[in-house]
C-alpha positions in Angstrom: 0.0 0.0 0.0 1.1 3.5 -0.6 1.5 6.1 2.2 -1.7 7.8 1.0 -3.7 4.6 1.8 -2.2 4.4 5.3 -3.1 8.1 5.8 -6.6 7.4 4.6 -7.0 4.3 6.8 -6.2 6.1 10.0 -8.3 9.1 9.1 -11.3 7.1 8.2 -11.6 6.0 11.8 -12.5 9.5 12.7 -14.9 10.0 9.9 -16.9 6.8 10.3 -17.2 5.6 13.9 -20.8 5.1 15.0 -22.3 6.8 18.0 -24.0 3.6 19.1 -22.3 0.6 20.5 -24.1 -2.0 18.4 -23.1 -0.6 15.0 -19.6 -0.1 16.1 -19.1 -3.6 17.6 -20.4 -5.5 14.6 -17.2 -4.7 12.6 -15.1 -7.5 14.2 -16.8 -10.4 12.4 -15.9 -9.4 8.9 -12.8 -7.3 9.3 -10.9 -8.6 12.4 -11.3 -5.3 14.1 -13.4 -4.1 17.0 -14.6 -0.5 17.2 -15.8 0.7 20.5 -17.3 4.0 21.4 -16.0 4.1 25.0 -17.7 7.4 25.7 -19.1 10.3 23.7 -15.5 11.6 23.6 -13.4 8.4 23.1 -13.3 6.0 20.2 -11.2 2.9 20.3 -10.2 0.8 17.3 -8.7 -2.6 18.1 -7.3 -4.5 15.2 -5.3 -7.6 14.7 -3.4 -8.7 11.6 -2.0 -6.6 8.8 -2.7 -3.1 7.5 -5.4 -4.2 5.2 -7.5 -5.3 8.2 -7.3 -1.8 9.6 -8.3 -0.2 6.4 -11.3 -2.7 6.0 -12.3 -2.0 9.5 -12.5 1.8 8.9 -14.4 1.3 5.6 -17.0 -0.8 7.4 -17.8 1.6 10.2 -21.0 3.6 9.6 -23.1 6.4 11.1 -20.5 9.1 11.1 -20.3 11.3 14.1 -17.1 13.0 15.3 -18.3 16.3 16.8 -17.5 15.4 20.4 -14.3 13.4 19.9 -11.3 14.4 21.9 -9.6 11.0 22.3 -8.6 8.4 19.7 -7.2 5.0 20.7 -5.7 2.6 18.1 -4.6 -0.8 19.3 -3.1 -3.9 17.6 -2.7 -2.5 14.1 0.2 -2.7 11.7 1.1 0.0 9.2 4.3 1.4 7.8 3.3 5.0 8.4 0.8 6.3 10.9 -0.2 9.7 9.4 -2.8 11.9 11.1 -3.1 15.2 9.3 -5.2 17.2 6.9 -8.7 16.6 8.2 -10.6 19.2 10.2 -12.0 16.8 12.8 -8.5 15.8 14.0 -8.0 19.4 15.1 -10.2 18.6 18.1 -8.4 15.5 19.4 -6.6 16.1 22.6 -5.4 12.6 23.4 -3.9 10.0 21.0 -3.1 6.5 22.2 -1.4 4.1 19.9 -0.5 0.8 21.7 0.6 -2.7 20.7 1.0 -1.5 17.1 3.8 -1.8 14.6 4.8 1.3 12.6 8.0 2.8 11.3 7.1 6.5 10.7 4.8 8.9 12.5 3.3 12.0 10.9 1.3 14.3 13.2 0.5 17.6 11.6 -2.5 19.8 12.0 -3.3 18.7 15.5 -3.2 21.9 17.5 -5.3 20.6 20.4 -3.2 17.4 20.9 -1.9 17.6 24.5 -1.2 13.9 25.2 0.4 11.2 23.1 0.8 7.6 24.3 3.0 5.4 22.1 3.4 2.4 24.5 4.3 -1.2 23.7 4.8 -0.6 20.0 8.3 -2.1 19.7 9.7 1.2 18.7 13.5 1.1 18.2 13.8 4.8 17.6 11.9 8.1 17.7 12.5 11.2 15.6 12.2 14.8 16.8 10.2 15.7 13.8 7.4 13.3 14.8 6.4 15.7 17.6 7.7 19.1 16.5 4.4 20.1 14.8 2.5 19.7 18.1 2.4 23.1 19.8 0.2 22.0 22.7 1.9 18.7 23.5 2.2 18.4 27.3 2.5 14.7 27.9 4.5 12.2 25.9 4.6 8.5 26.9 7.1 6.3 25.1 6.8 3.4 27.6 7.7 -0.2 27.1 9.3 0.1 23.7 12.8 -1.0 22.5 14.4 2.4 22.6 18.2 2.5 23.3 18.7 6.2 22.6 16.9 9.4 21.8 17.8 12.2 19.4 19.9 15.0 20.8 17.9 18.0 21.9 14.7 15.8 21.6 12.7 18.1 23.8 14.1 21.4 22.6 11.2 22.3 20.3 8.5 20.9 22.6 7.8 24.2 24.5 4.6 22.9 26.2 6.0 19.5 27.3 5.6 18.9 31.0 5.9 15.2 31.3 8.0 12.7 29.3 7.8 9.0 30.3 10.4 6.7 28.7 10.3 3.9 31.3 10.5 0.3 30.3 13.0 0.8 27.4 16.5 -0.5 26.8 18.5 2.6 27.8 22.0 1.9 29.2 22.1 5.6 30.4 20.0 8.7 30.0 22.0 11.3 28.2 21.5 15.0 29.2 22.0 16.0 25.5 18.6 14.3 24.7 16.7 16.7 26.9 18.3 20.1 25.8 
């Protein structure tokens, strides 16, 4: 799949998740994904398998309603690039949780309200400064239980609003002061 299709797959979750539990939960049977509206503000997409399953899951979700969303949770999905940008409804999301997923690149642009990002248990071997630089309101970043052994120098330099960085459960031999400049 091309990067555009990955981009579309992730964005479709925001466009198509139902506001009632029954329509959302019927997705699992055909597409190996569960979609749950955890509250009026939180949508969780739980997928197993490859990237195609994630895309099929999003295509199957009906009854669009994203007006009250402020939290998006994606679990057990695989994709080369997680790209969240370019859609108006994403501007309202304050919390993004991506856990037990596999991805290599992260593109988060056009998310001015995003204050909390949780990238836990994704097997990440590296992170890039530019993944988080376009997030002016980012206050909390959780990179817990990955396979990180180092961080980019001056990783937090451009994250003016960052108050909390959790990197526990990684493979660091030492924490270098240069990472946090």
